[in-house]
C-alpha positions in Angstrom: -16.2 -9.7 -83.4 -13.0 -7.6 -83.8 -12.3 -5.1 -81.1 -10.1 -2.1 -81.2 -8.0 -3.7 -78.5 -7.0 -6.5 -80.8 -5.9 -4.1 -83.4 -4.0 -1.9 -80.9 -2.2 -4.9 -79.5 -1.1 -6.0 -82.9 0.1 -2.6 -83.9 2.3 -1.7 -81.0 4.8 -4.6 -81.1 4.6 -4.7 -84.9 5.7 -1.1 -85.3 8.6 -1.6 -83.0 9.6 -4.8 -84.6 9.3 -3.4 -88.1 11.4 -0.4 -87.3 14.0 -2.4 -85.5 14.3 -5.3 -87.8 14.0 -3.2 -91.0 11.1 -5.3 -92.3 8.6 -3.7 -94.6 5.1 -2.7 -93.6 3.8 -5.9 -95.2 4.3 -7.5 -91.8 1.6 -5.4 -90.3 -0.7 -6.2 -93.2 -0.2 -9.9 -92.4 -1.2 -9.3 -88.8 -4.3 -7.5 -89.9 -5.3 -10.3 -92.2 -4.8 -12.8 -89.4 -7.1 -10.7 -87.2 -9.8 -10.8 -89.9 -9.0 -14.5 -90.6 -8.5 -13.8 -94.3 -6.2 -16.3 -96.0 -3.2 -15.2 -97.9 -4.6 -16.8 -101.1 -7.9 -14.9 -100.9 -8.2 -12.0 -103.2 -8.5 -8.7 -101.6 -6.5 -5.4 -101.5 -4.7 -4.0 -98.5 -6.9 -1.0 -98.7 -10.0 -3.2 -98.2 -8.4 -4.8 -95.2 -7.6 -1.4 -93.7 -11.1 -0.2 -94.5 -12.7 -3.2 -92.8 -10.6 -2.7 -89.7 -11.3 1.1 -89.8 -7.6 1.9 -89.5 -4.9 3.7 -91.5 -1.4 3.1 -92.6 0.2 4.6 -89.6 3.5 2.8 -90.0 4.2 4.5 -93.4 3.5 7.9 -91.9 5.8 7.1 -89.0 8.6 6.1 -91.3 8.1 9.3 -93.5 8.1 11.5 -90.3 11.4 9.9 -89.2 12.9 10.4 -92.6 11.9 14.1 -92.6 13.3 14.6 -89.1 16.6 13.1 -89.9 17.0 15.0 -93.2 16.4 18.2 -91.3 19.0 17.2 -88.8 21.5 16.2 -91.5 21.0 19.4 -93.5 21.5 21.6 -90.4 24.8 20.0 -89.6 27.5 22.4 -90.7 30.5 20.6 -89.2 30.6 18.0 -92.0 29.3 18.0 -95.5 29.2 14.2 -95.7 25.5 14.0 -95.0 24.7 16.6 -97.6 26.8 14.7 -100.2 24.9 11.5 -99.4 21.5 13.2 -99.8 22.3 15.5 -102.7 25.0 13.5 -104.5 24.9 11.1 -107.4 26.8 7.9 -108.1 28.9 7.3 -111.2 28.1 4.5 -113.5 25.1 2.9 -115.1 22.0 1.6 -113.3 20.5 -1.8 -113.9 17.6 -2.1 -116.4 14.1 -2.3 -115.1 11.9 0.0 -113.1 14.0 3.0 -111.8 14.3 3.0 -108.1 12.7 5.8 -106.1 15.4 8.0 -104.6 15.2 9.4 -101.1 15.0 12.9 -102.6 11.9 12.2 -104.6 10.3 10.4 -101.6 11.0 13.5 -99.5 9.6 15.8 -102.2 6.3 13.9 -102.3 6.1 13.7 -98.5 6.7 17.4 -98.0 5.2 18.9 -101.2 8.2 21.1 -101.5 11.1 21.3 -104.0 14.6 20.2 -102.9 15.8 23.8 -102.7 12.9 24.7 -100.4 13.5 21.6 -98.2 17.1 22.7 -97.7 16.1 26.3 -96.9 13.2 25.4 -94.5 15.2 22.7 -92.7 17.7 25.4 -91.5 15.0 26.7 -89.1 14.6 23.9 -86.6 11.2 25.0 -85.1 9.8 25.7 -88.5 10.9 22.4 -89.9 9.4 20.5 -86.9 6.1 22.3 -87.6 6.4 21.3 -91.3 7.0 17.7 -90.4 3.9 17.7 -88.2 1.8 19.3 -90.9 3.0 16.8 -93.5 2.0 13.9 -91.2 -1.4 15.4 -90.7 -2.0 15.8 -94.4 -0.7 12.3 -95.0 -3.3 11.0 -92.5 -6.2 12.7 -94.3 -5.1 11.8 -97.8 -4.9 8.2 -98.7 -2.3 7.2 -101.3 1.0 5.5 -101.8 3.6 8.2 -101.8 6.5 5.8 -101.6 5.5 3.7 -104.6 
């Protein structure tokens, strides 16, 4: 029998470890599979594991919230334009072949549901931006999907 306590105990250190060590959220999925005693070679999706444990992908929502908070901070900083250049700039040269990488800007656009111009405008109002971050987290909790893939 799996209790909510087991799941909670596995989540708390895992979130801190993942955010500190820059490891992907796959680490948390491994912990969930160990709780269920599902082998790595067994076929099953991550969504089925989460559904069986009656939990959500909270780590992904936490990472997206931190990205949105930092972007708001970076875009409000008027002393230096370095952060704006990093977020809005492009690199010269050619990219490698294969699947194109998802940029931070497209990830933010899907997380917020706003255009880049609207993100820049709304981030200037600190209280309004904090409310937007909270509302985007709430909608991410209700909608299941992979916004970062």
